[in-house]
MARVO-702429 format. One line per 5 residues: number of its first residue (from 0); their letters; for each residue x, y, z of N, C-alpha, C. Coordinates in steps of 0.02 Angstrom, whole numbers, plus 50000, padded with zeros to 5 digits. Example, Ala and Ser with C-alpha at 12.3 -4.5 7.8 and 13.67 -1.06 7.14 Angstrom:
REM MARVO-702429
0	as	50660,49716,50390,50615,49775,50390,50660,49835,50390; 50642,49888,50354,50684,49947,50357,50645,50002,50394
***
This chain:
REM MARVO-702429
0	mstpa	47589,48601,48610,47502,48616,48654,47462,48571,48613; 47434,48530,48663,47389,48473,48645,47321,48494,48665; 47274,48526,48617,47190,48547,48628,47149,48473,48628; 47115,48479,48685,47064,48430,48701,47026,48427,48622; 46995,48380,48618,46949,48368,48566,46894,48410,48550
5	ltpik	46858,48423,48615,46796,48453,48615,46796,48514,48614; 46856,48552,48622,46876,48615,48624,46904,48643,48558; 46865,48701,48520,46883,48718,48461,46954,48739,48454; 46986,48713,48404,47056,48741,48402,47080,48801,48358; 47117,48845,48392,47110,48920,48372,47166,48931,48319
10	vgfig	47154,48927,48274,47218,48936,48219,47224,49003,48179; 47296,49011,48182,47314,49067,48134,47355,49045,48069; 47361,49083,48032,47385,49058,47952,47428,49106,47919; 47505,49090,47912,47548,49124,47881,47545,49108,47815; 47537,49166,47752,47555,49131,47695,47481,49134,47668
15	lsrhg	47431,49150,47684,47366,49147,47662,47346,49205,47599; 47383,49189,47541,47378,49255,47490,47312,49241,47450; 47299,49281,47408,47228,49291,47370,47228,49228,47318; 47298,49213,47292,47294,49150,47251,47342,49087,47274; 47325,49038,47247,47375,48994,47254,47340,48927,47309
20	wasya	47387,48876,47311,47365,48807,47355,47340,48833,47424; 47361,48889,47458,47331,48898,47521,47259,48934,47531; 47247,48974,47461,47181,49004,47462,47139,48961,47433; 47163,48906,47401,47089,48847,47357,47099,48807,47379; 47119,48782,47442,47128,48707,47457,47138,48726,47533
25	lapsl	47197,48736,47550,47207,48744,47634,47154,48758,47677; 47142,48840,47662,47092,48868,47703,47021,48847,47699; 47000,48825,47634,46933,48811,47625,46917,48750,47672; 46976,48699,47667,46950,48631,47688,46943,48639,47766; 46973,48702,47804,46946,48698,47866,46875,48717,47875
30	thsta	46830,48729,47836,46776,48744,47837,46726,48709,47781; 46744,48651,47768,46728,48594,47723,46657,48561,47747; 46660,48549,47811,46602,48505,47851,46577,48557,47912; 46536,48531,47930,46520,48568,48015,46552,48541,48046; 46581,48479,48047,46630,48446,48104,46685,48491,48094
35	lretf	46706,48514,48040,46769,48540,48031,46770,48619,48071; 46710,48652,48034,46682,48712,48075,46704,48722,48140; 46665,48667,48182,46661,48665,48251,46732,48655,48280; 46773,48624,48256,46829,48586,48269,46872,48643,48266; 46884,48675,48198,46947,48721,48212,46914,48807,48190
40	klkav	46958,48864,48212,46914,48922,48207,46973,48970,48189; 46971,48993,48127,47022,49036,48096,47020,49086,48128; 47067,49118,48163,47065,49182,48210,47126,49237,48197; 47165,49212,48149,47236,49275,48131,47245,49251,48067; 47272,49295,48030,47313,49281,47975,47381,49345,47972
45	sttsp	47429,49300,47946,47495,49340,47923,47514,49346,47862; 47522,49400,47824,47557,49388,47757,47605,49449,47757; 47633,49460,47695,47687,49514,47692,47679,49578,47696; 47616,49608,47696,47624,49664,47698,47539,49697,47743; 47542,49760,47758,47487,49778,47792,47415,49780,47750
50	vsaqe	47427,49799,47690,47375,49807,47656,47345,49736,47639; 47386,49690,47626,47364,49611,47602,47352,49571,47666; 47378,49597,47726,47356,49565,47787,47280,49592,47808; 47265,49663,47781,47187,49687,47798,47144,49658,47761; 47160,49647,47686,47114,49619,47640,47104,49538,47660
55	taikw	47154,49499,47674,47159,49436,47690,47090,49424,47755; 47116,49475,47807,47075,49468,47859,47003,49475,47859; 46990,49535,47812,46914,49540,47784,46887,49481,47751; 46910,49448,47686,46890,49409,47651,46890,49348,47684; 46925,49329,47739,46908,49255,47765,46855,49268,47829
60	aevvg	46851,49325,47847,46792,49362,47894,46736,49344,47885; 46722,49351,47816,46660,49340,47786,46646,49290,47768; 46697,49235,47768,46687,49154,47756,46673,49140,47824; 46701,49158,47883,46685,49106,47938,46647,49143,47998; 46626,49201,47970,46561,49234,48020,46608,49267,48088
65	haiep	46665,49281,48084,46686,49325,48150,46756,49362,48130; 46784,49406,48170,46829,49445,48145,46892,49406,48146; 46945,49423,48112,46992,49388,48110,47068,49444,48119; 47105,49421,48146,47162,49491,48174,47209,49470,48114; 47234,49539,48102,47283,49538,48036,47364,49554,48048
70	yhagd	47401,49499,48050,47474,49525,48057,47520,49524,47987; 47571,49560,47996,47619,49563,47954,47663,49561,47942; 47720,49527,47899,47798,49533,47905,47833,49597,47916; 47868,49605,47970,47917,49667,47960,47886,49689,48041; 47837,49695,48073,47810,49702,48130,47830,49662,48166
75	etrti	47869,49676,48213,47918,49643,48270,47884,49642,48328; 47845,49695,48345,47813,49714,48394,47736,49670,48406; 47715,49655,48335,47652,49613,48347,47660,49554,48291; 47683,49502,48320,47675,49440,48260,47620,49397,48287; 47598,49342,48236,47547,49294,48238,47579,49248,48301
80	akdpn	47649,49227,48303,47677,49181,48337,47676,49205,48413; 47661,49264,48430,47651,49289,48499,47562,49301,48507; 47525,49274,48479,47454,49294,48486,47443,49253,48534; 47418,49257,48594,47413,49211,48659,47337,49175,48654; 47298,49208,48591,47234,49178,48578,47229,49108,48515
85	ldmvl	47296,49107,48515,47288,49036,48460,47335,48995,48491; 47313,48927,48457,47338,48857,48494,47381,48838,48433; 47370,48841,48377,47398,48827,48308,47418,48861,48259; 47468,48851,48224,47490,48911,48161,47496,48873,48105; 47464,48887,48060,47480,48868,47989,47517,48892,47937
90	vavnt	47559,48847,47921,47621,48892,47878,47620,48862,47809; 47602,48922,47759,47614,48900,47688,47652,48942,47650; 47724,48941,47668,47760,48996,47614,47806,48959,47579; 47847,48978,47539,47902,48950,47507,47948,48910,47545; 47980,48859,47523,48039,48817,47558,48085,48852,47576
95	mrqkg	48118,48911,47560,48168,48942,47594,48137,48985,47630; 48071,48994,47666,48056,49034,47726,48017,49005,47773; 48014,48935,47744,47973,48876,47812,47999,48886,47868; 48070,48869,47876,48107,48885,47938,48105,48947,47983; 48114,48990,47943,48111,49047,47986,48036,49072,48011
100	allpv	47980,49059,47969,47923,49060,47990,47893,49019,48051; 47917,48942,48052,47917,48898,48098,47934,48909,48178; 48000,48930,48170,48030,48925,48230,48005,48978,48284; 47984,49044,48276,47957,49066,48320,47888,49049,48334; 47854,49009,48301,47793,48969,48316,47804,48925,48372
105	ieark	47847,48893,48374,47875,48826,48397,47898,48855,48460; 47927,48896,48469,47953,48936,48521,47915,48968,48567; 47841,48986,48537,47805,49012,48574,47749,48957,48592; 47783,48896,48579,47746,48827,48605,47669,48827,48576; 47659,48843,48509,47610,48822,48472,47611,48782,48421
110	dffve	47556,48735,48422,47550,48681,48383,47568,48707,48310; 47579,48673,48255,47597,48690,48193,47581,48640,48135; 47557,48673,48072,47552,48629,48025,47601,48668,47962; 47644,48634,47930,47682,48645,47871,47662,48612,47810; 47677,48649,47761,47676,48618,47682,47750,48578,47688
115	wpagc	47730,48529,47655,47795,48482,47630,47819,48542,47584; 47893,48544,47583,47953,48496,47607,47963,48510,47676; 47928,48561,47718,47940,48568,47780,48015,48573,47797; 48054,48626,47781,48107,48662,47768,48157,48627,47704; 48218,48673,47682,48256,48656,47638,48310,48615,47665
120	gltet	48309,48550,47625,48332,48501,47651,48330,48459,47703; 48364,48410,47724,48351,48365,47789,48383,48398,47844; 48435,48448,47832,48452,48483,47887,48406,48532,47921; 48368,48563,47877,48330,48612,47909,48259,48585,47933; 48250,48524,47905,48200,48481,47940,48206,48441,47998
125	leiad	48271,48429,48004,48265,48399,48062,48294,48458,48121; 48307,48513,48108,48311,48583,48155,48243,48594,48180; 48189,48595,48130,48123,48615,48145,48090,48545,48189; 48113,48495,48179,48087,48433,48215,48116,48428,48282; 48193,48443,48284,48219,48460,48359,48197,48502,48406
130	aakkh	48167,48561,48376,48141,48631,48407,48063,48599,48421; 48041,48572,48391,47971,48553,48396,47981,48507,48465; 48003,48458,48465,48016,48406,48516,48041,48454,48574; 48078,48482,48576,48112,48540,48637,48062,48560,48677; 48002,48599,48622,47960,48628,48674,47905,48602,48669
135	gvrtm	47885,48544,48652,47828,48510,48668,47780,48525,48621; 47786,48532,48578,47716,48551,48514,47704,48498,48461; 47636,48490,48460,47622,48443,48415,47623,48469,48326; 47638,48426,48297,47663,48452,48229,47607,48410,48180; 47614,48434,48109,47573,48408,48051,47631,48436,47988
140	vglqg	47617,48382,47946,47639,48416,47887,47599,48374,47817; 47610,48422,47772,47550,48427,47716,47572,48371,47675; 47571,48315,47702,47588,48244,47661,47505,48212,47664; 47461,48247,47628,47398,48229,47642,47366,48158,47588; 47435,48123,47558,47402,48080,47513,47389,48010,47545
145	resfv	47405,48001,47604,47378,47947,47658,47310,47963,47680; 47289,48029,47662,47207,48042,47694,47157,48031,47626; 47195,48010,47563,47156,48003,47500,47096,47943,47517; 47042,47956,47503,46986,47915,47519,47013,47848,47484; 47043,47827,47429,47052,47785,47396,47099,47748,47432
150	irkvk	47159,47783,47465,47212,47749,47488,47185,47736,47569; 47138,47765,47593,47108,47729,47650,47080,47674,47638; 47045,47659,47564,47009,47598,47571,47065,47542,47539; 47121,47575,47518,47152,47519,47501,47207,47496,47564; 47219,47536,47610,47243,47515,47686,47205,47459,47711
155	dlikg	47135,47471,47711,47077,47427,47753,47075,47356,47724; 47085,47368,47649,47071,47305,47606,47134,47268,47617; 47190,47289,47619,47242,47246,47639,47254,47223,47704; 47223,47271,47764,47230,47255,47844,47175,47189,47846; 47109,47196,47791,47058,47156,47804,47083,47087,47761
160	gaigk	47142,47080,47728,47150,47015,47702,47127,47006,47627; 47107,47064,47611,47073,47034,47559,47113,47021,47474; 47198,47027,47491,47239,47005,47429,47291,46952,47475; 47271,46916,47548,47332,46905,47569,47397,46928,47584; 47450,46889,47592,47507,46929,47604,47529,46956,47555
165	vlsas	47556,47018,47564,47569,47058,47503,47643,47042,47483; 47654,47028,47413,47724,47014,47395,47751,47059,47374; 47726,47102,47341,47750,47160,47275,47705,47217,47257; 47744,47279,47248,47705,47335,47222,47731,47357,47165; 47690,47384,47105,47745,47406,47052,47690,47471,47033
170	ivatf	47741,47525,47029,47692,47592,47009,47745,47629,46945; 47701,47637,46886,47727,47672,46822,47677,47748,46834; 47733,47792,46853,47680,47862,46841,47707,47927,46817; 47675,47966,46787,47688,48020,46735,47676,48086,46760; 47723,48124,46765,47712,48219,46778,47720,48237,46702
175	pleag	47640,48269,46684,47655,48275,46615,47696,48355,46593; 47706,48344,46535,47726,48415,46517,47696,48484,46536; 47618,48454,46522,47575,48519,46518,47587,48550,46588; 47604,48523,46629,47594,48567,46720,47642,48607,46724; 47694,48609,46681,47735,48662,46657,47781,48671,46728
180	fwape	47813,48601,46748,47866,48590,46803,47937,48562,46772; 47981,48600,46788,48050,48569,46764,48055,48576,46698; 48093,48526,46663,48101,48515,46589,48050,48478,46557; 48037,48480,46491,48069,48527,46447,48040,48608,46444; 47980,48609,46496,47954,48688,46493,47942,48688,46581
185	tnedr	47954,48758,46597,47924,48781,46657,47897,48839,46660; 47833,48840,46681,47803,48899,46692,47842,48973,46734; 47813,49015,46686,47861,49073,46713,47828,49083,46791; 47788,49073,46815,47771,49071,46896,47815,49026,46941; 47830,48986,46914,47873,48938,46950,47950,48924,46924
190	kyild	47971,48995,46896,48045,48983,46902,48093,48963,46949; 48067,48969,47009,48094,48970,47071,48122,48880,47065; 48077,48840,47055,48100,48773,47059,48165,48748,47023; 48171,48785,46967,48254,48774,46929,48314,48797,46979; 48308,48828,47035,48346,48850,47076,48367,48780,47120
195	kendl	48426,48768,47104,48454,48704,47158,48452,48706,47221; 48467,48760,47245,48453,48788,47314,48389,48763,47351; 48342,48776,47312,48266,48760,47321,48246,48680,47342; 48291,48647,47304,48290,48560,47323,48208,48554,47294; 48187,48570,47243,48113,48560,47215,48124,48524,47165
200	tlltv	48133,48447,47152,48128,48400,47087,48083,48356,47088; 48078,48307,47035,48038,48276,47027,48032,48222,47082; 48085,48216,47109,48103,48161,47161,48077,48205,47231; 48069,48267,47253,48068,48279,47321,48007,48306,47299; 47970,48312,47248,47903,48344,47264,47833,48285,47243
205	pmahq	47834,48273,47179,47778,48222,47167,47803,48146,47190; 47861,48118,47173,47873,48055,47201,47890,48059,47280; 47899,48113,47311,47897,48095,47377,47831,48110,47415; 47779,48136,47387,47704,48131,47402,47696,48058,47419; 47708,48029,47361,47694,47948,47334,47727,47904,47387
210	letlt	47791,47914,47379,47819,47875,47426,47808,47869,47505; 47786,47923,47517,47746,47927,47583,47680,47912,47590; 47643,47905,47541,47590,47872,47542,47613,47787,47530; 47656,47766,47495,47663,47684,47492,47691,47662,47552; 47743,47700,47582,47772,47686,47659,47719,47676,47714
215	hilgp	47657,47718,47717,47603,47727,47756,47572,47663,47733; 47553,47634,47689,47521,47582,47665,47548,47501,47684; 47621,47507,47655,47645,47430,47648,47703,47456,47699; 47727,47497,47736,47799,47495,47766,47845,47536,47751; 47908,47538,47797,47969,47568,47782,48014,47541,47735
220	ftsvs	48053,47554,47681,48105,47549,47648,48156,47517,47685; 48202,47461,47659,48259,47433,47692,48311,47449,47650; 48304,47456,47601,48373,47450,47555,48324,47484,47465; 48369,47525,47450,48343,47546,47376,48409,47550,47327; 48388,47531,47248,48442,47553,47205,48404,47612,47160
225	atgat	48436,47651,47128,48378,47686,47098,48442,47715,47015; 48404,47736,46958,48426,47758,46887,48383,47822,46880; 48420,47867,46869,48403,47921,46829,48423,47949,46750; 48369,47965,46715,48402,47977,46659,48370,48069,46632; 48397,48086,46608,48379,48159,46584,48377,48145,46505
230	hypis	48313,48160,46479,48296,48163,46404,48295,48239,46401; 48264,48284,46437,48262,48354,46425,48309,48373,46460; 48380,48415,46432,48425,48443,46458,48409,48515,46476; 48362,48550,46447,48356,48630,46447,48279,48643,46447; 48277,48677,46504,48185,48705,46516,48180,48770,46495
235	tivsa	48126,48775,46458,48124,48844,46419,48065,48875,46458; 48078,48921,46488,48020,48957,46518,47958,48985,46475; 47905,48965,46495,47844,48986,46461,47789,49005,46499; 47726,49050,46467,47685,49075,46494,47626,49051,46487; 47621,48999,46444,47568,48952,46428,47603,48897,46399
240	pgvpv	47572,48843,46389,47603,48769,46378,47628,48785,46291; 47707,48788,46271,47737,48796,46206,47727,48872,46191; 47716,48915,46230,47727,48997,46221,47782,49002,46272; 47839,49013,46233,47915,49047,46265,47887,49124,46303; 47918,49125,46354,47915,49214,46384,47981,49240,46326
245	pgeap	47973,49287,46299,48008,49336,46266,48060,49377,46326; 48118,49340,46295,48190,49375,46329,48218,49328,46390; 48182,49273,46404,48199,49225,46438,48242,49179,46406; 48301,49177,46457,48345,49116,46431,48323,49057,46455; 48351,49006,46396,48336,48943,46421,48375,48916,46491
250	hpsif	48348,48873,46526,48404,48862,46596,48411,48780,46580; 48466,48758,46625,48480,48682,46613,48439,48660,46666; 48436,48596,46646,48401,48548,46689,48452,48529,46749; 48406,48519,46820,48441,48518,46894,48439,48445,46904; 48402,48417,46865,48400,48353,46898,48349,48301,46843
255	pdhis	48361,48238,46839,48333,48170,46805,48255,48185,46801; 48243,48190,46742,48173,48172,46719,48128,48115,46716; 48179,48063,46730,48144,47999,46711,48178,47962,46773; 48140,47935,46825,48175,47909,46875,48162,47831,46894; 48201,47784,46893,48173,47718,46919,48201,47698,46966
260	iagtl	48164,47660,47017,48180,47649,47103,48160,47580,47099; 48211,47527,47129,48177,47471,47133,48212,47456,47212; 48152,47438,47268,48186,47425,47338,48143,47358,47378; 48172,47357,47432,48133,47309,47479,48119,47339,47538; 48051,47333,47563,48021,47354,47627,48046,47301,47681
265	asgil	48033,47320,47746,48043,47290,47805,48009,47229,47801; 47951,47222,47761,47919,47164,47770,47930,47109,47719; 47987,47126,47673,48009,47079,47629,47967,47093,47547; 47935,47146,47549,47890,47166,47482,47925,47186,47439; 47938,47188,47381,47991,47215,47328,47950,47274,47284
270	vnivw	47976,47341,47292,47941,47379,47254,47988,47399,47198; 47944,47417,47138,47975,47443,47073,47935,47488,47073; 47980,47562,47058,47928,47619,47016,47968,47662,46980; 47930,47676,46930,47962,47715,46868,47927,47787,46868; 47953,47845,46875,47923,47905,46866,47955,47931,46807
275	rsgmk	47896,47965,46753,47926,48017,46690,47899,48077,46701; 47940,48124,46674,47905,48192,46674,47919,48219,46608; 47892,48250,46593,47910,48315,46532,47863,48279,46458; 47831,48238,46482,47784,48196,46406,47724,48220,46409; 47698,48223,46347,47629,48262,46317,47577,48213,46358
280	tvpgr	47527,48242,46374,47469,48188,46405,47425,48182,46328; 47420,48108,46311,47384,48095,46243,47333,48038,46263; 47298,48036,46212,47249,47969,46237,47279,47917,46239; 47255,47866,46301,47272,47798,46305,47349,47791,46340; 47377,47840,46359,47443,47850,46404,47416,47870,46487
285	rtlfw	47424,47798,46517,47413,47815,46591,47453,47863,46617; 47429,47909,46667,47457,47945,46710,47477,47912,46763; 47434,47864,46795,47457,47827,46861,47426,47742,46843; 47496,47691,46875,47470,47621,46868,47500,47595,46919; 47464,47589,46968,47493,47569,47032,47448,47484,47056
290	eidge	47503,47441,47053,47477,47378,47069,47504,47349,47137; 47470,47315,47166,47481,47284,47241,47462,47189,47235; 47514,47161,47223,47498,47100,47219,47523,47054,47294; 47460,47014,47312,47453,46978,47361,47447,46901,47331; 47474,46860,47382,47452,46788,47365,47391,46765,47367
295	egvir	47338,46804,47372,47263,46778,47368,47226,46839,47296; 47264,46879,47268,47224,46938,47246,47289,46983,47239; 47256,47040,47178,47277,47098,47182,47242,47181,47179; 47272,47209,47198,47242,47295,47191,47265,47321,47145; 47218,47362,47113,47249,47407,47062,47225,47471,47065
300	mesfk	47272,47529,47053,47251,47597,47053,47271,47620,46996; 47232,47653,46952,47257,47701,46895,47221,47756,46889; 47238,47804,46834,47210,47854,46822,47229,47877,46741; 47196,47907,46696,47229,47936,46649,47209,48000,46646; 47186,48033,46703,47196,48116,46713,47257,48139,46703
305	amgaf	47273,48200,46669,47339,48240,46679,47367,48233,46742; 47350,48248,46791,47377,48257,46858,47372,48193,46913; 47353,48131,46875,47324,48070,46904,47383,48040,46951; 47444,48065,46931,47497,48019,46985,47503,48068,47043; 47474,48119,47048,47487,48166,47110,47423,48168,47141
310	matfd	47405,48110,47173,47345,48099,47201,47344,48153,47277; 47402,48169,47302,47394,48209,47361,47361,48276,47343; 47368,48294,47295,47351,48372,47261,47289,48353,47219; 47280,48320,47177,47220,48325,47135,47189,48253,47148; 47148,48235,47081,47084,48175,47106,47123,48128,47126
315	dpdly	47083,48079,47162,47094,48004,47175,47086,47961,47102; 47134,47910,47120,47123,47860,47040,47072,47804,47050; 47052,47777,46998,47007,47727,47002,47039,47663,47053; 46990,47626,47077,47014,47570,47113,46987,47508,47092; 47035,47463,47082,47009,47396,47058,47028,47336,47117
320	lngdk	46989,47293,47129,47016,47236,47183,46994,47176,47138; 47048,47133,47116,47051,47061,47064,47002,47095,47005; 47008,47135,46961,46993,47172,46907,46931,47210,46916; 46892,47195,46979,46834,47222,46979,46824,47297,47006; 46799,47336,46971,46813,47428,46992,46775,47416,47078
325	veveg	46801,47465,47131,46785,47463,47188,46750,47535,47203; 46704,47543,47200,46684,47628,47206,46682,47656,47289; 46708,47705,47278,46734,47730,47356,46704,47790,47370; 46679,47785,47430,46629,47854,47453,46671,47895,47478; 46670,47956,47459,46702,48022,47462,46741,48043,47405
330	veqgv	46765,48025,47363,46806,48027,47315,46783,48088,47286; 46713,48105,47282,46694,48171,47245,46706,48226,47275; 46735,48224,47335,46774,48276,47380,46828,48314,47366; 46859,48275,47318,46921,48286,47295,46982,48304,47360; 47021,48351,47338,47090,48374,47396,47050,48409,47459
335	igrlg	46992,48439,47435,46961,48467,47490,46950,48413,47551; 46908,48372,47530,46891,48300,47572,46941,48268,47600; 47014,48278,47564,47068,48255,47584,47102,48279,47638; 47094,48342,47620,47117,48397,47689,47097,48383,47739; 47020,48375,47745,46972,48387,47793,46992,48331,47828
340	nawme	47008,48274,47803,47025,48221,47834,47074,48211,47881; 47138,48251,47857,47185,48267,47888,47175,48301,47955; 47142,48370,47950,47124,48418,47997,47090,48360,48062; 47050,48320,48043,47007,48285,48094,47038,48230,48122; 47108,48217,48097,47141,48156,48116,47180,48205,48178
345	fakgs	47204,48253,48149,47243,48297,48192,47198,48301,48276; 47133,48331,48273,47092,48341,48298,47084,48297,48356; 47096,48240,48335,47106,48168,48369,47164,48170,48431; 47201,48215,48423,47248,48185,48477,47306,48156,48463; 47330,48123,48507,47382,48068,48494,47356,48002,48493
350	egnha	47287,47994,48460,47274,47956,48440,47259,47951,48349; 47266,48028,48325,47241,48032,48266,47311,48013,48213; 47295,47991,48153,47339,47975,48095,47343,48008,48038; 47409,48060,48059,47418,48107,48010,47489,48118,48001; 47521,48133,47953,47587,48144,47952,47618,48215,47977
355	tidda	47667,48196,48012,47698,48238,48068,47769,48250,48054; 47815,48282,48078,47890,48315,48061,47927,48256,48074; 47905,48222,48106,47954,48150,48119,47957,48108,48041; 47896,48097,48027,47880,48067,47965,47901,48112,47900; 47918,48180,47900,47947,48218,47854,48029,48190,47851
360	vklkv	48042,48207,47911,48116,48174,47928,48134,48105,47892; 48089,48062,47897,48108,47993,47880,48098,47983,47806; 48048,48022,47771,48049,48015,47717,48114,48059,47670; 48122,48115,47703,48189,48144,47678,48261,48118,47666; 48245,48070,47726,48313,48009,47726,48310,47967,47671
365	llnti	48251,47943,47658,48239,47894,47604,48253,47940,47545; 48219,48002,47527,48228,48051,47471,48324,48042,47464; 48351,48059,47530,48422,48077,47496,48461,48005,47483; 48426,47960,47503,48453,47893,47488,48466,47864,47423; 48390,47888,47402,48382,47882,47337,48422,47918,47289
370	akame	48429,47965,47297,48468,48011,47253,48564,47992,47266; 48558,47978,47324,48635,47942,47325,48654,47868,47280; 48592,47839,47292,48589,47785,47259,48596,47784,47161; 48561,47842,47149,48565,47858,47086,48654,47900,47070; 48660,47931,47094,48744,47968,47098,48784,47898,47100
375	tgerl	48785,47842,47131,48830,47805,47127,48830,47728,47108; 48764,47728,47097,48746,47655,47052,48744,47592,47098; 48740,47605,47160,48758,47567,47220,48676,47552,47250; 48655,47492,47268,48606,47472,47304,48628,47496,47391; 48599,47557,47426,48599,47568,47463,48551,47526,47531
380	qvetq	48577,47538,47598,48540,47524,47650,48481,47592,47672; 48432,47593,47687,48401,47644,47719,48389,47640,47789; 48419,47704,47819,48409,47714,47904,48339,47738,47909; 48313,47680,47941,48233,47691,47952,48204,47712,48014; 48268,47741,48061,48261,47769,48111,48249,47846,48082
385	grysq	48273,47866,48041,48265,47918,47993,48304,47986,48028; 48364,47977,48067,48409,48041,48091,48482,48017,48066; 48510,48019,48007,48558,48018,47981,48552,48051,47906; 48608,48029,47885,48653,48056,47814,48620,48141,47798; 48635,48179,47827,48620,48248,47827,48636,48258,47757
***
């Protein structure tokens, strides 16, 4: 369902709990500016129980200034997907529940937003994409790194010829120990990431967001090779950094904690990426170093902040052009501003530049190819059409 830009887009929200990403970032970003408040109208919420649905509806009604309809799981007679007053439904539930939440929305011919990874594995993402195409709905996926104010500036600099023809790109990134993901320590609230079935790894979460951003700027990969190393074979469940949870058995690592990728883009650009996880944040250790070299100059992005490499969710990095720092307007808005950019792109209709379910499919094909390259030790071709290697 495509809504004219001048008509407010009436949205419902599945998974808007009291805590977490949806409550502190996704929903607030819809009311971040006057333009957003006029363009998107939150009209309904759906949670796991009648009590939480009512509480959430009351809370957000106070924020937006009008009544919000509450729905809850288990009531098949009243579902948010069937609400005739909604144009779009936002889905922010865990990976294993995403497909089940989305398909009724799609069948009701409502546009949707879904958080990355948009289904568990490539097969589910393809199923969601095929359903969206069949029912003619517009889609949006939470891969908002491309909406970063710094990334937008970098894309403009390259397009404007600031560094001439791009020849190569190099990235060194760190996902720190203190974040409490994977090995050697996992926060007790995130134990689910250690379940292989959820497919939530260093590659499929932070690296995926960065790879989508890179290909948005520089174009798709045509071939990749990759190497992984496991320096931390065991993950301890902790309540805080360095504080094990009594009675919790250690979990074996499910995926490499250090990954190196070498690839070639369709344009001939050479790319080298190294991601490290599990190391402490210490003075002088960059969490992000990203350099794009051209014939006439160089662009550099870097951060020393703990989560600096995860620009899709946290702070923008510092930006330099030929060694001189570039001040970028809007970075002070953080992730709320970044998400706001994405919503406004969606509101532009077919002219909007935002990540779609087809982008998610292409990204998962790339991730699967990288994972296979790590297993085989071979350099592999990447299917740029994004519809194979399930």
